[in-house]
PDB file of N, H, CA, C and O in Angstrom:
ATOM      1  N   MET A   1      12.009 -42.121  20.916  1.00  0.00           N
ATOM      2  CA  MET A   1      12.165 -40.682  20.849  1.00  0.00           C
ATOM      3  C   MET A   1      12.316 -40.128  22.254  1.00  0.00           C
ATOM      4  O   MET A   1      11.762 -40.683  23.203  1.00  0.00           O
ATOM      5  N   ASP A   2      13.060 -39.041  22.397  1.00  0.00           N
ATOM      6  H   ASP A   2      13.510 -38.591  21.626  1.00  0.00           H
ATOM      7  CA  ASP A   2      13.289 -38.521  23.735  1.00  0.00           C
ATOM      8  C   ASP A   2      12.053 -37.829  24.282  1.00  0.00           C
ATOM      9  O   ASP A   2      11.051 -37.681  23.583  1.00  0.00           O
ATOM     10  N   SER A   3      12.130 -37.410  25.527  1.00  0.00           N
ATOM     11  H   SER A   3      12.944 -37.530  26.095  1.00  0.00           H
ATOM     12  CA  SER A   3      10.957 -36.867  26.204  1.00  0.00           C
ATOM     13  C   SER A   3      10.453 -35.578  25.576  1.00  0.00           C
ATOM     14  O   SER A   3       9.270 -35.258  25.696  1.00  0.00           O
ATOM     15  N   LEU A   4      11.329 -34.828  24.906  1.00  0.00           N
ATOM     16  H   LEU A   4      12.290 -35.088  24.809  1.00  0.00           H
ATOM     17  CA  LEU A   4      10.886 -33.589  24.273  1.00  0.00           C
ATOM     18  C   LEU A   4      10.312 -33.832  22.878  1.00  0.00           C
ATOM     19  O   LEU A   4       9.664 -32.953  22.309  1.00  0.00           O
ATOM     20  N   GLY A   5      10.548 -35.008  22.336  1.00  0.00           N
ATOM     21  H   GLY A   5      11.075 -35.721  22.798  1.00  0.00           H
ATOM     22  CA  GLY A   5       9.997 -35.343  21.032  1.00  0.00           C
ATOM     23  C   GLY A   5      10.673 -34.645  19.873  1.00  0.00           C
ATOM     24  O   GLY A   5      10.121 -34.603  18.774  1.00  0.00           O
ATOM     25  N   ASP A   6      11.863 -34.094  20.093  1.00  0.00           N
ATOM     26  H   ASP A   6      12.312 -34.129  20.986  1.00  0.00           H
ATOM     27  CA  ASP A   6      12.509 -33.344  19.009  1.00  0.00           C
ATOM     28  C   ASP A   6      13.825 -33.970  18.569  1.00  0.00           C
ATOM     29  O   ASP A   6      14.638 -33.301  17.931  1.00  0.00           O
ATOM     30  N   LYS A   7      14.049 -35.229  18.892  1.00  0.00           N
ATOM     31  H   LYS A   7      13.388 -35.773  19.410  1.00  0.00           H
ATOM     32  CA  LYS A   7      15.286 -35.900  18.476  1.00  0.00           C
ATOM     33  C   LYS A   7      15.243 -36.169  16.978  1.00  0.00           C
ATOM     34  O   LYS A   7      14.243 -36.642  16.437  1.00  0.00           O
ATOM     35  N   ILE A   8      16.361 -35.855  16.324  1.00  0.00           N
ATOM     36  H   ILE A   8      17.173 -35.471  16.764  1.00  0.00           H
ATOM     37  CA  ILE A   8      16.511 -36.107  14.886  1.00  0.00           C
ATOM     38  C   ILE A   8      17.642 -37.109  14.704  1.00  0.00           C
ATOM     39  O   ILE A   8      18.717 -36.942  15.279  1.00  0.00           O
ATOM     40  N   VAL A   9      17.411 -38.141  13.914  1.00  0.00           N
ATOM     41  H   VAL A   9      16.537 -38.277  13.446  1.00  0.00           H
ATOM     42  CA  VAL A   9      18.464 -39.081  13.534  1.00  0.00           C
ATOM     43  C   VAL A   9      19.066 -38.560  12.235  1.00  0.00           C
ATOM     44  O   VAL A   9      18.388 -38.496  11.210  1.00  0.00           O
ATOM     45  N   HIS A  10      20.333 -38.191  12.283  1.00  0.00           N
ATOM     46  H   HIS A  10      20.884 -38.243  13.116  1.00  0.00           H
ATOM     47  CA  HIS A  10      21.009 -37.634  11.105  1.00  0.00           C
ATOM     48  C   HIS A  10      21.660 -38.711  10.256  1.00  0.00           C
ATOM     49  O   HIS A  10      21.655 -38.627   9.027  1.00  0.00           O
ATOM     50  N   LYS A  11      22.227 -39.734  10.915  1.00  0.00           N
ATOM     51  H   LYS A  11      22.231 -39.802  11.912  1.00  0.00           H
ATOM     52  CA  LYS A  11      22.910 -40.784  10.161  1.00  0.00           C
ATOM     53  C   LYS A  11      22.931 -42.070  10.969  1.00  0.00           C
ATOM     54  O   LYS A  11      23.453 -42.114  12.083  1.00  0.00           O
ATOM     55  N   LYS A  12      22.356 -43.113  10.390  1.00  0.00           N
ATOM     56  H   LYS A  12      21.932 -43.077   9.484  1.00  0.00           H
ATOM     57  CA  LYS A  12      22.433 -44.450  10.985  1.00  0.00           C
ATOM     58  C   LYS A  12      23.801 -45.026  10.652  1.00  0.00           C
ATOM     59  O   LYS A  12      24.252 -44.929   9.510  1.00  0.00           O
ATOM     60  N   ILE A  13      24.464 -45.624  11.632  1.00  0.00           N
ATOM     61  H   ILE A  13      24.098 -45.703  12.559  1.00  0.00           H
ATOM     62  CA  ILE A  13      25.799 -46.167  11.427  1.00  0.00           C
ATOM     63  C   ILE A  13      25.748 -47.659  11.095  1.00  0.00           C
ATOM     64  O   ILE A  13      26.403 -48.106  10.153  1.00  0.00           O
ATOM     65  N   GLY A  14      25.000 -48.406  11.839  1.00  0.00           N
ATOM     66  H   GLY A  14      24.468 -48.043  12.604  1.00  0.00           H
ATOM     67  CA  GLY A  14      24.968 -49.857  11.654  1.00  0.00           C
ATOM     68  C   GLY A  14      25.952 -50.520  12.595  1.00  0.00           C
ATOM     69  O   GLY A  14      27.066 -50.027  12.778  1.00  0.00           O
ATOM     70  N   ARG A  15      25.563 -51.610  13.183  1.00  0.00           N
ATOM     71  H   ARG A  15      24.659 -52.010  13.035  1.00  0.00           H
ATOM     72  CA  ARG A  15      26.379 -52.264  14.210  1.00  0.00           C
ATOM     73  C   ARG A  15      27.607 -52.971  13.641  1.00  0.00           C
ATOM     74  O   ARG A  15      28.589 -53.149  14.362  1.00  0.00           O
ATOM     75  N   ASN A  16      27.583 -53.370  12.402  1.00  0.00           N
ATOM     76  H   ASN A  16      26.786 -53.225  11.816  1.00  0.00           H
ATOM     77  CA  ASN A  16      28.712 -54.093  11.792  1.00  0.00           C
ATOM     78  C   ASN A  16      29.519 -53.177  10.885  1.00  0.00           C
ATOM     79  O   ASN A  16      29.828 -53.535   9.748  1.00  0.00           O
ATOM     80  N   THR A  17      29.858 -52.002  11.385  1.00  0.00           N
ATOM     81  H   THR A  17      29.608 -51.712  12.308  1.00  0.00           H
ATOM     82  CA  THR A  17      30.565 -51.019  10.570  1.00  0.00           C
ATOM     83  C   THR A  17      32.082 -51.213  10.674  1.00  0.00           C
ATOM     84  O   THR A  17      32.585 -51.753  11.659  1.00  0.00           O
ATOM     85  N   ASN A  18      32.779 -50.773   9.667  1.00  0.00           N
ATOM     86  H   ASN A  18      32.371 -50.334   8.867  1.00  0.00           H
ATOM     87  CA  ASN A  18      34.232 -50.777   9.681  1.00  0.00           C
ATOM     88  C   ASN A  18      34.781 -49.401  10.047  1.00  0.00           C
ATOM     89  O   ASN A  18      35.992 -49.186   9.995  1.00  0.00           O
ATOM     90  N   LEU A  19      33.902 -48.467  10.416  1.00  0.00           N
ATOM     91  H   LEU A  19      32.918 -48.641  10.458  1.00  0.00           H
ATOM     92  CA  LEU A  19      34.327 -47.120  10.781  1.00  0.00           C
ATOM     93  C   LEU A  19      35.059 -47.136  12.119  1.00  0.00           C
ATOM     94  O   LEU A  19      34.733 -47.913  13.016  1.00  0.00           O
ATOM     95  N   THR A  20      36.051 -46.263  12.231  1.00  0.00           N
ATOM     96  H   THR A  20      36.316 -45.632  11.502  1.00  0.00           H
ATOM     97  CA  THR A  20      36.746 -46.116  13.506  1.00  0.00           C
ATOM     98  C   THR A  20      35.986 -45.119  14.378  1.00  0.00           C
ATOM     99  O   THR A  20      35.117 -44.391  13.899  1.00  0.00           O
ATOM    100  N   VAL A  21      36.326 -45.100  15.658  1.00  0.00           N
ATOM    101  H   VAL A  21      37.032 -45.691  16.048  1.00  0.00           H
ATOM    102  CA  VAL A  21      35.709 -44.130  16.570  1.00  0.00           C
ATOM    103  C   VAL A  21      36.019 -42.714  16.097  1.00  0.00           C
ATOM    104  O   VAL A  21      35.153 -41.841  16.151  1.00  0.00           O
ATOM    105  N   LYS A  22      37.233 -42.482  15.640  1.00  0.00           N
ATOM    106  H   LYS A  22      37.936 -43.192  15.596  1.00  0.00           H
ATOM    107  CA  LYS A  22      37.589 -41.150  15.144  1.00  0.00           C
ATOM    108  C   LYS A  22      36.725 -40.747  13.954  1.00  0.00           C
ATOM    109  O   LYS A  22      36.277 -39.604  13.874  1.00  0.00           O
ATOM    110  N   GLU A  23      36.490 -41.673  13.034  1.00  0.00           N
ATOM    111  H   GLU A  23      36.854 -42.602  13.100  1.00  0.00           H
ATOM    112  CA  GLU A  23      35.652 -41.365  11.872  1.00  0.00           C
ATOM    113  C   GLU A  23      34.225 -41.020  12.307  1.00  0.00           C
ATOM    114  O   GLU A  23      33.608 -40.108  11.756  1.00  0.00           O
ATOM    115  N   ILE A  24      33.712 -41.740  13.280  1.00  0.00           N
ATOM    116  H   ILE A  24      34.213 -42.480  13.727  1.00  0.00           H
ATOM    117  CA  ILE A  24      32.364 -41.442  13.779  1.00  0.00           C
ATOM    118  C   ILE A  24      32.349 -40.081  14.472  1.00  0.00           C
ATOM    119  O   ILE A  24      31.409 -39.306  14.288  1.00  0.00           O
ATOM    120  N   MET A  25      33.375 -39.782  15.264  1.00  0.00           N
ATOM    121  H   MET A  25      34.138 -40.411  15.414  1.00  0.00           H
ATOM    122  CA  MET A  25      33.443 -38.483  15.930  1.00  0.00           C
ATOM    123  C   MET A  25      33.602 -37.348  14.921  1.00  0.00           C
ATOM    124  O   MET A  25      33.084 -36.253  15.142  1.00  0.00           O
ATOM    125  N   ASP A  26      34.300 -37.588  13.831  1.00  0.00           N
ATOM    126  H   ASP A  26      34.721 -38.477  13.651  1.00  0.00           H
ATOM    127  CA  ASP A  26      34.396 -36.588  12.761  1.00  0.00           C
ATOM    128  C   ASP A  26      33.016 -36.323  12.159  1.00  0.00           C
ATOM    129  O   ASP A  26      32.685 -35.181  11.842  1.00  0.00           O
ATOM    130  N   MET A  27      32.213 -37.374  12.002  1.00  0.00           N
ATOM    131  H   MET A  27      32.482 -38.302  12.260  1.00  0.00           H
ATOM    132  CA  MET A  27      30.842 -37.202  11.506  1.00  0.00           C
ATOM    133  C   MET A  27      30.013 -36.382  12.492  1.00  0.00           C
ATOM    134  O   MET A  27      29.236 -35.516  12.092  1.00  0.00           O
ATOM    135  N   VAL A  28      30.185 -36.662  13.777  1.00  0.00           N
ATOM    136  H   VAL A  28      30.817 -37.366  14.102  1.00  0.00           H
ATOM    137  CA  VAL A  28      29.481 -35.894  14.810  1.00  0.00           C
ATOM    138  C   VAL A  28      29.870 -34.417  14.703  1.00  0.00           C
ATOM    139  O   VAL A  28      29.009 -33.540  14.775  1.00  0.00           O
ATOM    140  N   ASP A  29      31.161 -34.143  14.533  1.00  0.00           N
ATOM    141  H   ASP A  29      31.861 -34.856  14.474  1.00  0.00           H
ATOM    142  CA  ASP A  29      31.628 -32.758  14.404  1.00  0.00           C
ATOM    143  C   ASP A  29      31.018 -32.064  13.194  1.00  0.00           C
ATOM    144  O   ASP A  29      30.666 -30.887  13.269  1.00  0.00           O
ATOM    145  N   GLU A  30      30.890 -32.781  12.081  1.00  0.00           N
ATOM    146  H   GLU A  30      31.176 -33.737  12.020  1.00  0.00           H
ATOM    147  CA  GLU A  30      30.280 -32.198  10.882  1.00  0.00           C
ATOM    148  C   GLU A  30      28.813 -31.834  11.137  1.00  0.00           C
ATOM    149  O   GLU A  30      28.352 -30.773  10.718  1.00  0.00           O
ATOM    150  N   VAL A  31      28.090 -32.711  11.819  1.00  0.00           N
ATOM    151  H   VAL A  31      28.465 -33.573  12.159  1.00  0.00           H
ATOM    152  CA  VAL A  31      26.686 -32.418  12.136  1.00  0.00           C
ATOM    153  C   VAL A  31      26.616 -31.213  13.074  1.00  0.00           C
ATOM    154  O   VAL A  31      25.730 -30.371  12.930  1.00  0.00           O
ATOM    155  N   LYS A  32      27.540 -31.122  14.033  1.00  0.00           N
ATOM    156  H   LYS A  32      28.259 -31.806  14.150  1.00  0.00           H
ATOM    157  CA  LYS A  32      27.579 -29.975  14.950  1.00  0.00           C
ATOM    158  C   LYS A  32      27.780 -28.671  14.183  1.00  0.00           C
ATOM    159  O   LYS A  32      27.165 -27.657  14.514  1.00  0.00           O
ATOM    160  N   LYS A  33      28.632 -28.689  13.167  1.00  0.00           N
ATOM    161  H   LYS A  33      29.132 -29.512  12.898  1.00  0.00           H
ATOM    162  CA  LYS A  33      28.866 -27.492  12.353  1.00  0.00           C
ATOM    163  C   LYS A  33      27.619 -27.120  11.555  1.00  0.00           C
ATOM    164  O   LYS A  33      27.303 -25.942  11.390  1.00  0.00           O
ATOM    165  N   THR A  34      26.922 -28.132  11.065  1.00  0.00           N
ATOM    166  H   THR A  34      27.178 -29.089  11.199  1.00  0.00           H
ATOM    167  CA  THR A  34      25.729 -27.896  10.257  1.00  0.00           C
ATOM    168  C   THR A  34      24.552 -27.408  11.107  1.00  0.00           C
ATOM    169  O   THR A  34      23.738 -26.609  10.646  1.00  0.00           O
ATOM    170  N   TYR A  35      24.469 -27.895  12.352  1.00  0.00           N
ATOM    171  H   TYR A  35      25.131 -28.544  12.726  1.00  0.00           H
ATOM    172  CA  TYR A  35      23.359 -27.559  13.246  1.00  0.00           C
ATOM    173  C   TYR A  35      23.904 -27.021  14.570  1.00  0.00           C
ATOM    174  O   TYR A  35      23.818 -27.705  15.590  1.00  0.00           O
ATOM    175  N   PRO A  36      24.464 -25.800  14.572  1.00  0.00           N
ATOM    176  CA  PRO A  36      25.071 -25.267  15.802  1.00  0.00           C
ATOM    177  C   PRO A  36      24.067 -25.023  16.929  1.00  0.00           C
ATOM    178  O   PRO A  36      24.456 -24.890  18.089  1.00  0.00           O
ATOM    179  N   ASP A  37      22.796 -24.965  16.596  1.00  0.00           N
ATOM    180  H   ASP A  37      22.479 -25.073  15.653  1.00  0.00           H
ATOM    181  CA  ASP A  37      21.769 -24.718  17.608  1.00  0.00           C
ATOM    182  C   ASP A  37      21.237 -26.004  18.234  1.00  0.00           C
ATOM    183  O   ASP A  37      20.276 -25.972  19.003  1.00  0.00           O
ATOM    184  N   ARG A  38      21.868 -27.152  17.902  1.00  0.00           N
ATOM    185  H   ARG A  38      22.648 -27.179  17.278  1.00  0.00           H
ATOM    186  CA  ARG A  38      21.400 -28.434  18.416  1.00  0.00           C
ATOM    187  C   ARG A  38      22.506 -29.152  19.185  1.00  0.00           C
ATOM    188  O   ARG A  38      23.689 -28.968  18.901  1.00  0.00           O
ATOM    189  N   GLU A  39      22.117 -29.960  20.148  1.00  0.00           N
ATOM    190  H   GLU A  39      21.155 -30.109  20.379  1.00  0.00           H
ATOM    191  CA  GLU A  39      23.040 -30.821  20.892  1.00  0.00           C
ATOM    192  C   GLU A  39      23.190 -32.107  20.090  1.00  0.00           C
ATOM    193  O   GLU A  39      22.215 -32.838  19.910  1.00  0.00           O
ATOM    194  N   VAL A  40      24.388 -32.392  19.608  1.00  0.00           N
ATOM    195  H   VAL A  40      25.180 -31.798  19.754  1.00  0.00           H
ATOM    196  CA  VAL A  40      24.637 -33.553  18.750  1.00  0.00           C
ATOM    197  C   VAL A  40      25.305 -34.647  19.584  1.00  0.00           C
ATOM    198  O   VAL A  40      26.192 -34.371  20.392  1.00  0.00           O
ATOM    199  N   PHE A  41      24.869 -35.891  19.377  1.00  0.00           N
ATOM    200  H   PHE A  41      24.149 -36.115  18.721  1.00  0.00           H
ATOM    201  CA  PHE A  41      25.396 -36.998  20.171  1.00  0.00           C
ATOM    202  C   PHE A  41      25.286 -38.300  19.396  1.00  0.00           C
ATOM    203  O   PHE A  41      24.535 -38.403  18.426  1.00  0.00           O
ATOM    204  N   PHE A  42      26.057 -39.304  19.846  1.00  0.00           N
ATOM    205  H   PHE A  42      26.667 -39.220  20.634  1.00  0.00           H
ATOM    206  CA  PHE A  42      25.957 -40.641  19.282  1.00  0.00           C
ATOM    207  C   PHE A  42      25.005 -41.435  20.161  1.00  0.00           C
ATOM    208  O   PHE A  42      25.246 -41.589  21.358  1.00  0.00           O
ATOM    209  N   ASP A  43      23.948 -41.928  19.586  1.00  0.00           N
ATOM    210  H   ASP A  43      23.752 -41.802  18.614  1.00  0.00           H
ATOM    211  CA  ASP A  43      22.954 -42.716  20.314  1.00  0.00           C
ATOM    212  C   ASP A  43      23.337 -44.189  20.181  1.00  0.00           C
ATOM    213  O   ASP A  43      23.209 -44.775  19.106  1.00  0.00           O
ATOM    214  N   GLY A  44      23.805 -44.779  21.271  1.00  0.00           N
ATOM    215  H   GLY A  44      23.909 -44.303  22.144  1.00  0.00           H
ATOM    216  CA  GLY A  44      24.251 -46.163  21.256  1.00  0.00           C
ATOM    217  C   GLY A  44      23.128 -47.164  21.084  1.00  0.00           C
ATOM    218  O   GLY A  44      23.362 -48.268  20.592  1.00  0.00           O
ATOM    219  N   ASP A  45      21.901 -46.803  21.481  1.00  0.00           N
ATOM    220  H   ASP A  45      21.711 -45.907  21.880  1.00  0.00           H
ATOM    221  CA  ASP A  45      20.766 -47.705  21.297  1.00  0.00           C
ATOM    222  C   ASP A  45      20.390 -47.815  19.821  1.00  0.00           C
ATOM    223  O   ASP A  45      20.094 -48.900  19.321  1.00  0.00           O
ATOM    224  N   GLU A  46      20.407 -46.678  19.138  1.00  0.00           N
ATOM    225  H   GLU A  46      20.647 -45.796  19.544  1.00  0.00           H
ATOM    226  CA  GLU A  46      20.038 -46.666  17.717  1.00  0.00           C
ATOM    227  C   GLU A  46      21.249 -46.827  16.805  1.00  0.00           C
ATOM    228  O   GLU A  46      21.103 -47.020  15.598  1.00  0.00           O
ATOM    229  N   PHE A  47      22.447 -46.747  17.387  1.00  0.00           N
ATOM    230  H   PHE A  47      22.566 -46.591  18.368  1.00  0.00           H
ATOM    231  CA  PHE A  47      23.691 -46.747  16.611  1.00  0.00           C
ATOM    232  C   PHE A  47      23.599 -45.700  15.510  1.00  0.00           C
ATOM    233  O   PHE A  47      23.720 -45.998  14.321  1.00  0.00           O
ATOM    234  N   ALA A  48      23.379 -44.457  15.948  1.00  0.00           N
ATOM    235  H   ALA A  48      23.281 -44.215  16.913  1.00  0.00           H
ATOM    236  CA  ALA A  48      23.155 -43.368  15.002  1.00  0.00           C
ATOM    237  C   ALA A  48      23.659 -42.052  15.584  1.00  0.00           C
ATOM    238  O   ALA A  48      23.769 -41.890  16.799  1.00  0.00           O
ATOM    239  N   ILE A  49      23.957 -41.131  14.697  1.00  0.00           N
ATOM    240  H   ILE A  49      23.868 -41.263  13.710  1.00  0.00           H
ATOM    241  CA  ILE A  49      24.286 -39.763  15.098  1.00  0.00           C
ATOM    242  C   ILE A  49      22.973 -38.996  15.128  1.00  0.00           C
ATOM    243  O   ILE A  49      22.246 -38.936  14.137  1.00  0.00           O
ATOM    244  N   CYS A  50      22.688 -38.415  16.281  1.00  0.00           N
ATOM    245  H   CYS A  50      23.280 -38.464  17.086  1.00  0.00           H
ATOM    246  CA  CYS A  50      21.405 -37.765  16.507  1.00  0.00           C
ATOM    247  C   CYS A  50      21.622 -36.370  17.080  1.00  0.00           C
ATOM    248  O   CYS A  50      22.732 -36.007  17.468  1.00  0.00           O
ATOM    249  N   SER A  51      20.538 -35.594  17.127  1.00  0.00           N
ATOM    250  H   SER A  51      19.636 -35.889  16.813  1.00  0.00           H
ATOM    251  CA  SER A  51      20.595 -34.298  17.796  1.00  0.00           C
ATOM    252  C   SER A  51      19.229 -33.984  18.382  1.00  0.00           C
ATOM    253  O   SER A  51      18.208 -34.572  18.027  1.00  0.00           O
ATOM    254  N   ARG A  52      19.265 -33.019  19.305  1.00  0.00           N
ATOM    255  H   ARG A  52      20.094 -32.541  19.594  1.00  0.00           H
ATOM    256  CA  ARG A  52      18.022 -32.486  19.880  1.00  0.00           C
ATOM    257  C   ARG A  52      18.251 -31.023  20.187  1.00  0.00           C
ATOM    258  O   ARG A  52      19.394 -30.566  20.229  1.00  0.00           O
ATOM    259  N   LYS A  53      17.179 -30.287  20.400  1.00  0.00           N
ATOM    260  H   LYS A  53      16.251 -30.659  20.366  1.00  0.00           H
ATOM    261  CA  LYS A  53      17.283 -28.866  20.723  1.00  0.00           C
ATOM    262  C   LYS A  53      18.077 -28.672  21.995  1.00  0.00           C
ATOM    263  O   LYS A  53      17.928 -29.421  22.960  1.00  0.00           O
ATOM    264  N   LYS A  54      18.935 -27.643  21.982  1.00  0.00           N
ATOM    265  H   LYS A  54      19.056 -27.035  21.198  1.00  0.00           H
ATOM    266  CA  LYS A  54      19.662 -27.308  23.212  1.00  0.00           C
ATOM    267  C   LYS A  54      18.676 -26.698  24.196  1.00  0.00           C
ATOM    268  O   LYS A  54      17.752 -25.983  23.809  1.00  0.00           O
ATOM    269  N   LYS A  55      18.886 -26.988  25.459  1.00  0.00           N
ATOM    270  H   LYS A  55      19.637 -27.569  25.773  1.00  0.00           H
ATOM    271  CA  LYS A  55      17.985 -26.467  26.493  1.00  0.00           C
ATOM    272  C   LYS A  55      18.399 -25.093  26.936  1.00  0.00           C
ATOM    273  O   LYS A  55      17.753 -24.503  27.801  1.00  0.00           O
TER     274      LYS A  55
END
């Protein structure tokens, strides 16, 4: 968890996925639309789409 303790994992992708980078970025965009007050990002360590509070 990040230093602020407010990271949310929205969707685990899995390392052996057949998804393209564009498909993953489209998922990130959907989460951004759903949570406009959060910073949305792909966490490479967790292989997941995550967000945290904007500073």
